[in-house]
C-alpha positions, -999 to +999 in steps of 0.1 A: +007-686+256+036-711+261+039-721+297+077-724+300+094-693+315+125-682+296+154-661+305+182-646+285+217-638+295+235-618+268+212-598+244+235-587+217+225-591+180+218-629+183+204-632+218+180-602+214+166-616+182+161-651+195+142-635+224+121-614+201+111-644+180+102-665+210+081-637+225+063-635+192+054-671+196+039-665+230+067-676+253+070-655+284+104-639+286+106-637+324+140-621+329+168-605+309+204-598+320+233-582+301+264-565+315+254-536+292+224-529+313+209-504+288+206-533+263+187-555+288+164-526+299+156-517+263+148-552+253+128-559+285+106-528+278+101-540+242+091-575+252+072-567+284+099-585+304+120-576+334+157-565+332+174-579+363+205-568+381+220-602+389+225-636+372+209-653+402+177-634+396+175-648+360+177-684+374+151-677+401+126-664+376+130-689+348+128-726+338+151-724+308+179-699+304+195-690+271+230-678+273+245-659+243+278-644+256+309-633+238+338-655+247+353-681+270+359-657+298+323-644+298+310-680+297+331-691+326+321-660+346+283-666+344+288-701+358+312-692+386+307-676+420+281-673+447+257-651+426+262-669+393+235-686+373+240-717+394+226-702+425+193-720+430+197-737+397+183-772+406+159-784+379+168-756+355+181-760+319+207-738+304+209-736+266+243-722+259+245-706+224+278-689+224+306-699+201+333-707+227+358-735+231+346-770+237+364-771+270+344-740+282+311-757+272+322-788+291+331-767+321+297-751+322+280-785+318+299-800+347+293-770+369+256-770+361+253-808+368+269-803+402+242-777+409+214-801+398+208-784+365+210-795+329+228-779+299+226-781+261+252-766+238+233-750+210+258-741+182+242-718+156+254-719+120+233-689+111+231-652+115+209-623+127+180-627+102+176-664+110+176-656+147+148-631+142+128-654+119+133-686+140+151-704+111+185-711+128+206-741+118+212-756+152+236-783+163+228-795+198+252-811+221+242-827+254+223-855+270+198-870+246+170-870+272+175-833+279+175-827+241+142-846+238+126-827+266+133-794+249+128-803+213+096-782+209+114-751+221+144-758+200+123-764+169+106-731+175+139-713+169+153-734+141+147-746+105+171-774+109+179-792+142+205-819+148+216-836+180+253-842+175+263-860+207+281-847+238+282-811+247+318-806+234+309-821+200+286-793+191+313-767+199+339-787+179+316-790+148+308-752+150+345-744+152+351-764+120+321-748+103+334-714+110+370-724+101+359-734+066+336-704+062+363-680+072+388-697+048+362-694+020+355-658+028+392-649+027+397-668-005+368-651-022+381-617-012+414-625-027+399-638-059+376-608-064+404-584-053+428-599-078+401-597-105+396-560-098+434-555-100+435-572-133+407-550-147+382-579-151+344-574-151+335-586-116+299-594-125+312-618-152+338-632-127+311-638-101+290-656-127+319-678-137+327-685-101+291-696-095+292-722-123+326-737-114+345-752-085+349-716-072+313-716-061+304-714-024+277-702-001+300-673+007+299-662-029+261-659-026+261-640+007+293-618+006+304-611-030+282-581-037+291-567-002+328-571-010+325-553-044+302-525-031+320-521+002+288-526+021+299-543+053+269-540+077+276-564+104+259-598+105+291-618+116+319-596+126+356-599+116+364-599+153+342-630+157+357-646+127+392-641+142+380-656+175+364-686+159+393-694+136+415-692+167+393-718+184+396-741+155+433-736+151+438-743+188+419-776+184+441-784+154+473-778+174+460-800+202+453-827+177+488-823+162+475-812+128+488-784+105+462-760+093+481-733+074+451-721+054+431-716+086+460-699+103+464-675+073+427-667+074+429-660+112+459-637+105+438-617+080+410-612+105+434-603+132+449-577+109+414-562+105+411-559+142+446-542+144+436-515+119+402-508+134+380-529+111+371-557+135+335-546+139+328-547+102+311-578+088+335-606+077+329-595+041+351-565+051+381-587+047+379-575+011+393-541+024+426-559+027+426-575-008+411-551-033+434-525-048+436-491-033+416-500-002+426-510+034+405-480+047+368-473+049 
């Protein structure tokens, strides 16, 4: 049994599966909180943990708290107020795994430091299966000493672990990873969709793509789903829209033009507008293949 008591705030697809993996390794999961209380209660029953009613209860019960929340507003909320995670937080470490803006990660880090706590920004370039298996690709931002202190725990959930500098750096790198991934996904959907419209054999087209400059990791993970219309959600179109938006905001702040990324974001926003936002990002093919746009 690992001795460090862990807490989880936000137990959606990623948070719940990280918790399951760490419980399998013998870490005590001491407290679980989610605004959707049924999710916290269900996971706590599964793991032999406790679903708590307040954020402060998570902090009181745990040494290290993983936060895996949905957006900037949710991240700011859990670190703000009298009953937030910062109540009684001295000596605790928060490992913040959400894809949110660098400014929000930095806000959480400053607020935690003022309460005597430490933070790490753990940006995950992986999906649900890797969370469950403990094979995440993790980019860690934060103080080097805090990173060193928690390396064993971080290694236990990752196959590749990299300290990338300050808290905000991890968020910036993650934004760029997802920006490029989202562009690649949108481009692949257009290429396969146009191939279908031209009457090409898509299996041959995929093979040619794989042997040429059109190859990509997205081709491996998403092409069959695009063709077969199998869009079980591993990384939602809504999240793709949000993450491309974060990257595009950073580009605007830097004074750079990113027309491809803006076009990709617009496609994912369109998916949200027509009710496809909770499909996997591969569902962008519903906008590009002939005679689709509905499921």
